[in-house]
N, C-alpha and C positions, 0 to 999 in steps of 0.2 A: 445390275445382274440381268442377263438375258435368260428368259425361261421358254421352254418348249411345252406347249399344251397338247396332249395326245388324247383325242376323243374317240372312244369306241361307241359307235352308234348302231342301233338296230331298227329304229322306227322314228316317226314324227319329224319329218323334214322341216316343217315350219319352226318347231321348237329348236332344232339344231341351228337354223339360221339365226334365231334370236340369241342363242348361246354364243355363236361366233361373233355377232355384233358386240356383245358385252366383253368379249375376250380380245378383240383386235386392238393392238397397241404396238408402238415401235419396240417395246421391251419384250414382245412375245411373238413366237412363231406358232402356227397351229397346224396340226397334222390329224387327218380324219380317216378312220377306217369304218367302212359301212359293211355290215354283214353281207356275205355273198348271196345269201338266200333272199335278201331284200331287193325289191324293185328300185333300182338306183336312178331311174329317169327323173323322178320328181326332185330328188336331192340335187342332181346335176343342174336341172333347170333353175332351181332357186339359187344355188351357189353361183351359177353363171350370171344371173341377174344382179348379184350383189357386188360384182367386180372386186372381190376380196384381194387383199394385197399379199400377205405372207401366209396364205392358207393352201394346204396341200392335201389332195386326195391320194391315198396310197393304194396299191393293189390289194384286192380283197381275198379273204379266205372265209370259209364257213365258220362262224363263231357262235354257234348255238349255245345257249346256257347249259352249263354243266359239263361241256366237252372240252377236250384239249385245244380245240379251235380257239377258245378264248385266250389261251396262252400264246398261240401262234399269232393272233391278231396283236396282242400286246408287244410281242417281240418284233413284229413287222413295224409297228409304230415307233418303237425305240430305235430300230435299225435305220429307218428313214430319217428320223430327227437327228440322230448322230451324224449321218452322212451329209445332210442338207444344211443344218444350222451349226456351223463350227463355233459360233459364239455362245450358244446355249450352254448354261452350266447346271440347270435344273430341268428335269423331265417329269412332267406331272400327268398321270393317267386319270382321266375322268370319263364318265359315260355321257351319252347324249341326254340323260335325264338328271344331270347335275346342273347346278346354277351357282355362279360366283356370288360371294358375299363381300368381296373386296375387288377393287379395280386391279388390273394387271400390274400397274405401277406399285400399288401397295403390296401385292403378292411378292413382287420382286424385292421390295424392301424387307419383307418378312424373311424371305430366304437369305437375303444378305446378312441379316442379323443372326441367322442360324447357319452361317456358311459352313460347308463341308458336312452337314448333317442330312441324312435321308430320313423320310417319314413313311411309316406304315404301321399297321397294327400287327401284333404277333403274340403267340403263346406256344409253348412247347406242347407237342402232341404226345399222348391224348389230352385234349382240352376239355375241361368239365363243362364249358358253355356249349359245346357241340354235342349233338345226340349220338346215339349208337355207341361206337367205340371211340368217341372223342375225336373223330376225323381220320383215324388210321384206316378204317374200313374203306375209305375213299381210294386207298392205294392197295390194301391187302386183298380186297374183293375185286372181282371183274365187273366192269360196267359197260354195257353195250347199248347203243342208241339206234332205234329203228323208227324213223319218222318222228312221231310224237310220243313214242313209247321208249322206256328204258328198262333193261333187264339187269338186275344185280345178281351175281353168283359168287358165293352162296347167299341165300336169303331165307329168312324165317317165313316169308310170304312169297312163294313162287308166283309167277305171273298168271293172271286170270284168262287172258286170251289164249285160244288153243294153239295158234302157230308159235306164240312165245313160250308156251309150256313145252312144246316140242323142242324148241331151241334150248330151253333150260335143261331138259333131259339130256341133250347132247353134251352140254357143259359138264354134267356129272361124269360122263364117259371120258372126256378128253382134257379136262382142266383140273389142276390141283385145287384142293379145298381152300387153300390160303396161299397168297403170294408172299414170298419171303422178301423183306426189305433189307438193304445193305446195312451192316452193323456199324460202318464207319461214318454214317450220316445221322445227325439228329434232325428230326423233322419238326417243322414249325408251321402254324397256320394263322390266318388272319383274314382281313377283308381284301377285296380285289383291287382297291384303289390306293395309290401310293405316289410319292414324290421322291425321285432318285437324283443324286448328284451325277455329274458326268463321270466321275471316278467310279462310282458304284455301278453305273450303267456299263461302262467299259469292262469292269470286272465280270459282270454277268456274262457278257459274250466271250470273254477270255476263259471263264470257267466252263462254258458249254463247249468251246473248241477243245479244251484239254480233257473234258470228261463226257465224251459222246454218249456213254451208257446212261447218263443221268436222265435224259429225256425218255429212255425206255421204261423207266420206273413209272412214268405217268401215262403209258399206253393203257387204254381201257380203264382209266381212272374216272372219278367224278369230281367236278368242281376243283380241278387241280390248279386253277388260277389263284385259289386262296391258300396254296401251299408252295407252289413252284418257286416264286421269288423270295418268299420269306426264308425258305430252307437254304437257298443259295447264300443269301446275305448273312443269315445268322450263323452259318458255319464258316464265315470269312473273318479271320482275325483282324483285318483292316477296316471293318465296317464301323461307321459311326451312325447309329440309328436312334431315332426318337419314336417311341411307341404311340403313334398318333397318326391317323389317316387324314386328319384335317377336314373331316366331314361332319356336318350337323345332320345326323340321321337318327330316326327313332325306331327302335325294335320292340316297343311296348305293345304292339298289336292294335294301336289306335286305328279305328275305322276298318279293322279286320285285315290289314295288310302288313307284310313283313318283307322289307321295311315299309313303314307307313308312307303313303303318298301324301306329300305336304299340301296343306291348304292355307287359306288366310288365317284360320284359327291358330296356326302354329307360328305366326309371325313373331310374337314377342319372344318365344323360346329361340327361334332362329337368330333373332337380332342380338341376343346376349350370349350366343354360343361361343363366340371367339374363334369360330372355324372359318376356313377359306371358301368352302362350298356347302350348299344345301343339297340334300339328296333324300328322297327322289321326287322329282317334279313330273307333272303330267299336263299336257295341253288342255285337257278338259276340266281339270280340278284345281290347277295351281295358278291360273292366269292372274287372279287378283293378288295373290301372294307375290308373284313375280313383278307385277306393277309396283307394289309397295317396296320391294327390294330395290328396284330401279330408282324409285324416287327418294327413298329414305336412307338407303345404304350406299348406293352407287352414284347418287346425285345426278341421275339421268332423267330429264324431263322433256 
């Protein structure tokens, strides 16, 4: 089975190159989106030096965390992979801070054993694991991004900065207190990372063509990449889904991070996780862990 690996990267070009080296294989094509706000020169220089085979840089959009730009970047990756690799039957989204725990050949075999199934996490909204209104406020409230600041309207804590308070006051005049969601859609949420079959991927684009107003629901939303795809596929009667994003990730607050940045201390848990990828890794804190994954799990020496 041919797989397409879709990487959404924002930083750390050397880590991205290491990731690509581990993923390059005849059974895999690789598509990379780099956030438009990021200086791409270092990425291009390193990738050019590697003489990668089936690796493709796609046109960039601004994909800042929390914005709809993340959904746009994911759709761009899917669109490019569908058009370029006609043999790919699985499309796997990962970040530039994921790291494989299996070789691409073993990943291909895993998906072959689960043929016709797509993988992602989901729960119906409101979800008790998410704060506030269980994720629905991401859509029913308005979320505006100004540089490094975000304004949510309505909010129990209006912004502290003067210029943002002024903007918030204007919202009271011109915006409804709550945005009404369509009653014929059940909304679901989960993590941003997934693995879709070609059939599911083609359905997503068919659904968007036939339902152009769907995208409008996510205008001025927050973290819509954790709702957008789940909602499309969970409302599709033809979906075959497994509730698993295939990531070894820790949300227990270890070392004060959510999710935790993985270090060598986490190796034993990573090793027995049974997942396809470890998340999230960092060039300054995870290098020993990555060396052990290479040597002990991927047999690269």
